[in-house]
N, C-alpha and C positions, 0 to 999 in steps of 0.2 A: 504493500500500500504506500502511496505517496501522500505526503502531508503538506498543507499550506499553513503558514503561521500568521497569527494576528497579535498585535501589541495593544493592550487595552487597559481601561480603568473601569468601564461599565458602571458609571456613577450617576444614574442607574442605567441598566440595559433597556434600550428602547428600539423603536422600529428602524431607526437609522443603523443601529448595530446589527439588527437582524438582516437588513439589506447588505451590510458589509459581509456578513457570514455567507450569504447566498452568492454574492458576486465573487467572493474569494474563491469558492469552489469552481465557479463558472470560468473565471479568467485564468486560473492556474491549472485546471483539469485534475486537481487533487481529489483523493478519496476521503481524506480525514482533515478536519479543521482543528488545529491546535492553537490555543490562545494562552498568552502569558498576561496575567492580570495583576495590577497593584493589589496589595493586601488591604489592610484596614485604613490606610492613609493614602492620599492622592498626591500627585506631583507638586501641586502648589502649596502643600503644607497644611492640609486640613484633614480631619477624619472623614472617611467615606460615608455617604448617606446611609448605606446599609453595611453590615459586616461582610467579610469576604465569603462567608458560607451562604448567606442569602443571595449575594450577587452571583455566586457560582451556580446556584440552583436556577436562577433566572437565565443565565447565559446558556446552560445546558438545554433548558426548555426552548431557547431561541435558536438552537441549531449547532452550537459548539459541541464537538465530540470529546475534547480533552482539554482541561484547563489547569495550568500550573501557576503558582504564586510568584510574582516578582518581589524578591526580598526588599524590606524596608530601605536598606542601604542604597539600593538603586531606584526604588519607586519614588522616594521623596528627594528628588534631585533635579538640577537643570537638565535640559534636553539631551546633552551629549552623554551624561552618565546614565540617565534613564534608558537611552537607546542602546548604549553599550551593554548594559546588563540584560536587557530584554532580547537583543539579537543573539547574544552569546547563549542564553538559555534555549531559544528556539533552535539555533544551530545544533546544540548538543542533543536536542530531542529529534534531530534528523529531518527538519522541514527542508523542502527544496525551493520554497518561495515564501516571501512575506508580502502580503497585500495590505495596503494602508490607504485611507482616504486622504485626498489632497484637494486644495482649492484650485491648483493648476496641475491637473493629472496628466497633461500632455508633456510635461517636462521630463527629461531623462535625468533623474536625481543622481544616479550613480555617475553618469558622465560629467555632470556639473561639478560634483564633489571632487572627482579626479582632476578636472581642469583647474579648479580653485586651489587644490593642494599643490599641484605642479607649479602654479604661478607663485606660490608662497615659498617654495622649496629653496629659493636662492637666499632667503633671509632667515627662514625659520622652519625647521623640519616638523612635520606632523608627528606628535607623540601620543595622541589620544588623551592628553591632559590639557584642556584649553584654559588659557587665562582669559580674562575679559578682553585684553588687547588683541589676542589671537582671534577670538570670536568676532570681534568688530572688523578686523582685517579680512577675515574669511568672508564675512557677509558683504564687505565692500567689493571684493573680487567677484563674488557670485553675481552681484548687481551688474558688473561690467560684462559678464558672460551672457546673462539672460536678458539684459536690457531694462530690468525694473527691479525694485527692491523687494525681496522675498520677506514678507513680514506677517503672513497668515500662519496661525498656529500649526495646522496640519502640514503645510508646506515646509515649515521649519523642522518639524519632526521628521519629515521625509528626508531632508538633508542630513539630519542627525543619524538616521538609520543607514544612509549611504556611507557616511563617514565611519560608522561602526563596522559595516561590512568590509570596508577597505582596511581598517585597522586590524581586524581579526583575520584578514587574508581569506575571506569567504567568497570572493567575487566569482570563482568558478563553481561554487557549491550552492549559493543561495541567490535566487533572482528577486529583485525588488519590483513589485507590480502596483503602481498607484491606480486608484479608481477615483472618479470625480465625486466630491462630496455633494450630497443631494439636499435640496430645499433649505433647511435651517443652517445657519452659520454657527460657528463654535461659540461665539459670545452672545448670540441672540438671547434675550431675556423674556420674551413674550411668546405665548402659544398662538400659532396661526391655525385656526380650525379649518381653513381651506386646504391644508396639507395634512399628511399623516406622519410626517417626520418633524420632530422638534429637537432643539438642542437640549443636552442634559442640564445645562445651566438654567434654561427656562423651566424645565420640569421640576428641578429642585426648588427654585425660587417660588413657584406657584403651587407647590404640592398641597399644602394644607388649606389653601383658599380656593382650590379648584375641585369641582365635582368629580367623583370617581368615573362617571360616565364619559366625561370630557377627557380625562387622563387615559382611558382605555383606547382612545383614538390613536394615541402615540406610543403605546406600550402594551404588554400583556395584561390580562385581567389580574393575575397574581401580583405583578409589579405595581399596577395602579393601586391595588388595595394596600400594599405596603407603603406606598408613597403618600397616600392620604393621611397616614398616621404620622408623617413627618420623619426627620432623621432618626436613626436608631439611637444616637447618643445625644446627651444634653448639649445645649448651645455652646459651640466653640467660641463664639463671640463674647459670651458672658461667663458661663460656668467654668470653662477651661482657663479663663483669665485668672481666676483665683489661684489655681495651681502655679501659674507663671509668676504671679506677684509674690507668692510665698517663696518660690525658688530664688528669685532675684533678691528679695529683701533679706534672706537668711544666708546668702552665699557671698563671701568676699569677692571683690572684682577680679583678683588674680586667679581665683578658682573658676569664675565665670568665663574667663578667657580660654579655658581649656575646652569649652563647649565648641563643637564643630561649627565652623563658619561664624563664630562670634568673636572674630579677631579684628585687627586694624581699627581699634578704638570702639568697635560696636558694643563690647561688654561695658565699657565706661559710659557710653551714651545711653544704653538701655538702663543701667543702674541709676544714672542721674535722673532720667525721665521719671522712673517709677518712684524715686525718692521725693521728687518735686510735685508730682501730680497724683490725684486720686482717680485713676482710670476706672471706668465702669464697663467699657467694652474693648475688645481687642482692636476693633476698627479705629477707635480714638487713639489708642497707643500706636498703631501702625501709621496713622496720619502724622504723628509727631516724629516717629522713628524713621520715616522714609527719607531718602536722599537722592541726589542726582546720580550717584555712583551705583546704587543697587536698585533692582526692580522690587516691587512690592512682594512678588512671589518669593524672591530670594530672602527677603527679610522675614516674611511669614514662616518660611521653612526654618529660619534661625530661631524663631520663637518656639516652634514645635520641638526642635532639637533641645532647647532649654528646658521645656516642660519635661521631656523624656530623659534629660541629663545625658545626652549623647555627646561624648567627648570626641575630640579629633582623633585620638589614638584608637578609640573603639570603632569609629566609622571607617578609618583606613584598614583596620583589621577585617571588618565585615566586607568591605569591597574586594578583599583578596580571597574571600571564602564564599563564592556563589554556590548555590545548591539548587536541586530540583525538588519541589514539594508539590505533588498533585493535589488540587483541591476538589476535583470532580471529573467524572467521565461517564460516557454511556457505553453500550456494548462495543461500538466501533472503536472508541477511545481505548477501552480495555484491551481489545485485540491488538491495537497499534502498539501499546506499551509492551505487550508480550513479544511483539515482533522486534522492537527496538532495544529492549532492556540491556542486551549485551553490548550495545554501542554507546551507552551513556558513559561519559567520562567524569561528569560532575557527581557529587554525592546525591543520592536519592533518599529523601526522608519520608518515611511512612508514618508510623506512630512516633510521637515526640517522646524522647527519653530524657532522663535527668542529665545525662552526659551532654546531650545536644542543647539543653537549656543552659548549661554552664559553658558551652562551647560555641558551635557554629550558629545556634539559634538564640544566643544570648540577647542580642538587640531586638530581634523580631518578637521574642517571647515577652520582653518587657513592654514593647509597644502594644502587643495584643492584650496584655494584662491591664494596661491603662485604658485602652478602648473599652474593655469589658467593665472596668470600674465606673466609667462614665455613661454606660448604657442606661437608657430610660427604664427599660424592663429587662434586667439582667437574665440571661438564659445560661446556656452552657458556656464554659470558658472557651477562649478563642483557639487554644492550641493543644493543651494536654487532653488526651482521651478522645481526640477527634480523628476520624478517618475520612478519606475522600467521599464526597457526595456521589452516589451512583444513581444515574437517571435512566430509567427503563423506557425505551421508545416502543 
């Protein structure tokens, strides 16, 4: 069996994602759809609207055959690290192609990435570790190649996937196949009932104020029912803020500087802001914390790292220890795993052991435990005692 890979967050799974699954099989000719999905936290540094197990169930119902978790160390990161982790996992699972949505699907992302890298090789070799300066230079060169600035979210991710394929020497093994993004755009915040595809942003924003019957137009009945109840965890904007304030107020600045990406004076700035102001929302804090140098997503990730006490050393260790953890599968996915299991080079985690909690899963386990702590209606814990969801078709 041949497999096509998808890189996802499914926050939440909706009709646009279902279309992605269907088109992925059609354009690739693959037998099996394998998705890598962020766990309980998404790239911009917030908890996911539903936990990874509910999102897995919805994805399997929507046509995905096999779904693995993208570890926290890669999932809550800028595009180049997010892409590097996801592409590596998919390649290790044996996919022959990766299909992704793009605002400009006619672009040859791999060719553009190769040209841009070649243009920069005279002054700075590509290492897979982008500084802000390199990213800016890279985007400037891309603009000269394609004739316009690539600034749409999915296009930028497409370039990141291409760079990851090149960095991992996968050009002869994995094809990149963009498909045109349909109807709603990534940042759309309203639901257009003239269509049946809405952005995940709009669905999250209007979930609790929109009738279930309306939500069903854009997603499955099961997903719509979950969404009308609102996010699974208490408000990140207000409730999680209390954990952040406690951490910052009780930690010396020199210790805060050990938090991943809370460097270059950010620890001092964050500490000073919280000492001077009585913040009631994360939004208020981010407004004061923002700067021209860093994007809001970058700073919001820093706040999440602070809440979770993710140190620079711990993150660098986790980035060197990728693993495969299957969250769910159907009959076809199970058959594919049996076919490929001897080809996996990364560690495969089934049931979580104490050794893994103290080792390779240390960061992910803590992140899952905190998500569980803030759940509105706590159910089963996020990691221990859990096995992959099995979906019977």
